[in-house]
PAZA-981379 format. One record per residue (C-alpha): residue in one letter; x, y, z. Coordinates in pm, whole numbers, plus 32768, in hexadecimal, padded with zeros to 4 digits. Each point is the difference from the previous one (the first is absolute). Example, Ala and Ser with C-alpha at 12.3 -4.5 7.8 and 13.67 -1.06 7.14 Angstrom:
% PAZA-981379
A84CE7E3E830C
S808981587FBE
% end
This chain:
% PAZA-981379
M547FBA191FA4
I815F7FC0807C
Y8068815E7F8B
R7EE080A180BC
F80557F358134
N816980777FF2
I7F8D816C7FEA
S7F147FD38126
A810B7F5380D0
T80FB81137FB6
F7F02810C805F
V7FA87F508147
F81717FD08055
K804F81717FC5
T7ED0806A80CA
V805E7F228126
S816A80727FEB
M7F99816E8000
Y7F177FCB8128
F81167F4780B6
E80F081237FCF
W7F0481028078
F7F9E7F288129
V81677FC78073
A805A81707FD1
R7ED3807180CB
R80307F008116
S817A8019801A
F8022817D7FFF
G7EB78063809F
R7FFB80E98127
K7F647EF980DF
N812A7F1A7FDA
N811181097FF6
S7F91811E80E0
V813C7FE780D3
G80E77F567F06
T8118807E7F21
S7F307FDF7EC4
Y7EEA80E2807D
R80EF810F8079
L80B87FEF7EB5
M7EBD80207F3B
R7FA2813880C5
I8152809D7FB1
A7FD87FAD7E8E
I7E9F808F7FFA
F807B813F80A8
G811B80227F01
I7F1A7FDA7ED4
A7EFD80EB8098
L810A8109803D
C80877FE27E9D
I7EAF801A7F51
A7F9A812180E4
V813E80C07FA6
M7FC87FBC7E8D
I7E958077800B
V805B813C80C0
S812780497F19
V7F357FDF7EC1
A7ED880BF8093
I80E381228063
L80B380037EAF
V7EBE7FFA7F36
G7F5880FA80EA
F812980EB7FFA
K80207FFB7E86
K7E8980287FD4
A7FE9812680F4
I811B80C67F5F
R7F9B7FA57E9D
D7E97806A8041
K8077814F8085
M80DA80497ED3
I7EF17F8E7F0F
G7EEB80B180C0
F80A9814E7FC6
G80927FD47EA5
A7F377EDD7F6B
H809C7ECC7F61
I805B80AF7EB9
Q8025816B7F93
V7FF780877E9E
V80B5814E7FD2
N80A680C97EEE
Y81387F517F80
D80BC814A8024
A7FAA80148172
N8130800180E4
T802F7FF28177
S7F9C816D801F
L7EB8805380AC
E7FAA80EE7EE3
T7F687EFF7F15
T7FC980127E8C
P7E897FEC7FBE
I7F4A7F077F24
E7EA280107F71
K7EF57F3B80B5
Q7F6B7F1A7EFA
T7EC67F34802D
S80807F087EFC
I81357FB480D1
I7F347FD5813E
E7F0E7F167F51
A81207F3B7F61
I80A07FCF8156
K7EB87FA380A8
S7FBD7EFB7EF5
I81377F3C8068
N7FA67ED480D6
G80918033815E
V7FE1817C800E
R7F2280698122
H7FFE817D7FF2
V809281257F3B
Q801F81658083
T80BD813D7FA5
F80E980D780D1
A80E281317FF7
I8118807080E9
K80A8814A8055
A80FF806B8104
G7FC0811F80EE
L804880998155
I7F1380108127
K8026813180DF
T7F59802F8150
D8038810A8108
T81257F3F8091
D806F7EF77F03
I80507FC37E93
Q800B7EAC7F55
G803A7F7D7EA0
I7EEA7F1B7F81
V7F767F607EC3
L7E95802C7FA1
K7F617ED27F5B
G7ECC80667F3E
I7EE57F047FDB
D7EB680007F46
S7EA27F7C8042
E80667E9E7F95
Y81027FDE8115
D7FEA7EC580D6
W800C806D816D
T80067E9E8094
F816E800B806A
F7FF3815A80A0
R7EBA7FBA80B5
N80B27EE080AC
C812680E58055
L7F3581258087
V80478056816C
E7F2481358009
G7F0280B37F26
N7F827F7D7EB4
T80437FFD7E8A
F7F7581057F10
E7F307FF37EC4
V8078807A7EAE
N7F0F807E7EF5
D803480957EA9
T7F3F8141803F
S80B380B2811D
P81577FA68096
T80057FB08173
T8105809680E8
S7FF27ED080E5
V81397F2B801F
V80747EC880B8
I8156801E80A5
S80D97F0C80C3
Q80157FEB8178
Y817480507FE5
L7FBF814A7F4A
S7EDF805880E4
K80E07FE18132
I812E80C17F82
L7F1F81117F71
N7F0D7FF88125
L7ED47FCF7F1E
K7EB77F618066
V7EC17FA27F4A
N7F4E81367F73
D813C80D58023
E805F80DD7ED8
F816180287F77
L80B180A87EDF
T80CD7F487EFA
Y80FE80BA7F2C
F80757F937EA7
I815080747F7D
Q7FBC805E7E95
D7FEE81317F27
P7F3E80B08080
P7FF67F5F8161
R7EA67F8B8068
V7F537FB28144
R7ED07F2B8059
K7F377FDB813F
F7F957EA08065
V7F317F6D811B
V805D7EC180B8
K7EE37F097FCE
G80AE7EC28077
I81447F7E8095
Y809B7EB47F97
R81227F298071
T80A97EF27F2C
D814B7FDE80C2
V80B880157EB2
D80EB812C8012
E8004802F7E86
I7E8980458014
D7FC48096815A
K811481057FED
T7FA580797EA6
F7EA57FD47F6F
I7EBA80BD8028
L7EC97FA07F3C
C7F3981167F5A
D7F1180437EDF
I80B47FCE7EB4
A7F6681467F7D
H80EE80CD80DB
I81357F627F67
Q7F7780277EA0
K7FC18171803B
L8151803B80A8
N80B57F5C7EDA
N7F2A80B77EFF
W7F7B7EB17F84
N7EAA7FCD7F72
R7F027F1E80AD
N80667EE17F21
Q81727FFE8059
I808A7F1E8110
S814B7F748082
G7F977E9B7FBC
Y7F207ED58043
E7FFF7F19812E
I7F947E9A7FC2
A7F947F118114
L800F7E8B7FBB
G7F3F7EE08095
D81377F2F8042
F815F807A8054
G80907EC27F6D
Q7F9580707EA3
I80AE81518012
D81197FAD7F0B
E7F1A7F507F09
L7EF881148003
K810B810E7FE8
S80607F747EAB
E7E937FEA7F92
I7FBB8166806D
N813A807B7F51
E7F8F7F597EBE
A7E9D808A8020
I8063816B803B
S81117FF87EF3
Y7EF37FB47F02
E7F2181168083
T8110810F7FF3
L808F7FBA7EA7
S7F6881417F78
K806B80DA8129
N813680D48029
Y806D7F538141
V80517EA18077
L7F7B7F708145
K80D37F4080FA
V7F727EDF80CB
E809E7FE28159
S7FAA7EFE810A
I800F80408176
K81327F1A8008
D80AE80E47F06
K7FA3813380C8
Y80777F7D8152
P81067EF67FA7
Q80BA801D814C
V7EC77FA780C5
F7FA57ED07F2F
D816A7F887FEE
W80078010817C
L7EBF7F368015
G808F7F027F0C
L81307FC780E0
M7F177F938119
D7F987ECD7F39
M815E7F6F8026
N7FF5802D817B
V7EBE7F3B801B
V80817EEF7F15
V812E7FD480E5
I7F1C7FED8132
L7F1F7EFD7F5A
I81287F267F99
L80948011815F
M7EB37FAB80A4
L7FC37EDA7F14
A815F7F818048
V7FCF80218177
S7EB07F517FED
G808A7EE87F26
F81357FBC80D3
N7F2E8014813A
M7F227EEA7F7B
I812B7F357F84
A809D80088159
G7EB17FAC809E
L7FC57ED87F18
I815B7F71803D
I7FD080158178
L7EA57F627FE1
I80947EE07F39
L811A7FCD80FA
D7F0A80158120
R7F277EF47F5C
T81097F097F90
Q7F687EEA80D2
M7EAB80387F5C
I80A27FFD7EA8
G80B17EBA804E
I7EBE7F5C807B
L7F3C80747ECE
K81107F7D7F18
S800C7EB280B1
M7E877FE57FD1
G8026802F7E89
A7FC881767FD2
S80BE808F7ED6
N80F381248011
K7F1280CC7F2C
S7EDD7FBF80EB
I80C9805D8135
R808781357F4F
N7E9A80677FAF
I7FA77FE58173
F810681038058
L7FA980DC7ED5
I7E907FFB8065
Q805E8076815A
S80E581097F6A
L7EE3807D7F26
R7F2680188136
I810B80D280AA
I802180DD7ECB
F7E8B80447FE5
I7FDB80488173
G812680EE7FE9
L7F6980AA7ECF
F7EB6802B80B7
Y809B80AD812C
G80F180C27F22
N7EE0808B7F33
L7F43804F813E
I812880C4808C
G806980A87EBA
I7EA7806B7F8D
G7FA580688162
L813180E3801D
C7FB4809C7EAE
L7E948043805D
I806A809E814A
Q80FA80E57F50
D7F0480597EF2
H7EF8806080FF
F80C980A1811A
K813580817F40
L80E27F9B8123
I814C80167F43
Q804381657F91
L80F380837EF9
D80A1814D7FAA
P7F3A80817ED4
A812480DA7F94
S80C67EC27FB6
Y7EF57EFF7FA9
Y7EE180D17F6B
V7F0F7F6380FD
N7FD980398177
Y7FC17E94805B
V805A7EA57F80
P7EF67FAB7EFB
V7F947E977FCB
F7F377F617EEB
L7F7B7E9D801E
H7FB97F587EB4
P7F637EA18007
G80C97F9A7ECE
Y814F805680A1
I7FA47F4A8142
L7F937EC97F42
I81407FFC7F30
L80D8802A8138
N7F527EE080B0
I800D7F157ED6
G816A805B7FB7
A806D7FD0816A
A7F4A7EB2801D
V80887F787EB7
V816A80728035
T80087F7E8166
F7F697EB27F9F
I80F27FCF7EDE
M8124804280EA
L7F7E7EEB80E2
L801C7EF37EF3
I817C7FE58024
P801B7FC5817B
S7ED97F107FF2
R80E07F0C7F42
I80C17FC28141
I7EEF7F038052
S80737F137EEE
R815A7FE980A2
L7F807F908154
N802F7E8E8047
P7ED77F6280B8
A80DC7F1580CA
E80E681188073
T7EEB80F88052
I7F3A7F0580CD
K813A7F7D80AC
F808681528073
A7EB680B58037
% end
């Protein structure tokens, strides 16, 4: 019975103490009592500082993630996550063919994480009009091609259908090529291929796309794969390689190894070896550049957390000094240092959460405005996009808020110990 009584007494004491701390914090630092005082003005400055820091962090991360996602999606949309080509293939645009095998396609599709598999073939050529001539690369596609990326990039016209019975002369060209060659939808043009003997093909513009990636826009035209097979004297079963789309970019390295193992088994009896190449291997300079951006954002986040923390430290110290008389009175009435310290920490938490609320409101609001109106423009020749892309992810926002709140609060624990050094007699005497 005595043991139970002690537990109950302890619980009641802690409950009363907690209520006392909350009550004093609310009454002492409330707006009603401090609307024209130093404490209230200081709290507003601290709230503004935290709001500004969290807003900058949200905008920075949203721009970084959005920028990386926009460029990565463009590179993947054109060339897929992973390509499988002949191991003897070099950087030349005259590729060494491989046999299209159903067993390889099925083996790749059976790997968990693979979303789509399609075949392709490429060949270099020259476009000649009445006034201009331009070097290009034809990318041949088949009926299994996923048009999702190019449908989103179309600025005029439409895509074309590929069937196995009769090749189509329709092509999709870039806006860059259409302008320099003065070609419009439904216009015809001749393409010349330097080989022995030289050959020529007539194509019709079916659609015009724009990706803002120079490596794509200045070079590639999409056509029926049958034309490339015939120009190269290949049979209908020969291709340049396979393109493999994944469900998650984060698995690209893991699935590359699995695909390499799967196709190695399938080609043991063949006279050639296949090479598995990820989009990061194909465009290393682009992905290295994107990787360097992570360090910039890390520096910004550290600086903002430091600014927010020191802002709150300075604010708490001034609050303590401004309330020395109150501290002295509470101590003289029997309040412990811990209890008084909790009063100031409770008020600091209130400031932090109010600052986080307004910071999220500002940061998310700015990102939504940019995403909808595209107010900040960029030079696509340098950045691959013509506006600043943003991507808001709830997980990132939650982590930023929790991290900022925890780091700032931990930094407040040190200055809060100043309270234990204040002498009640001195603080009341000189207040």
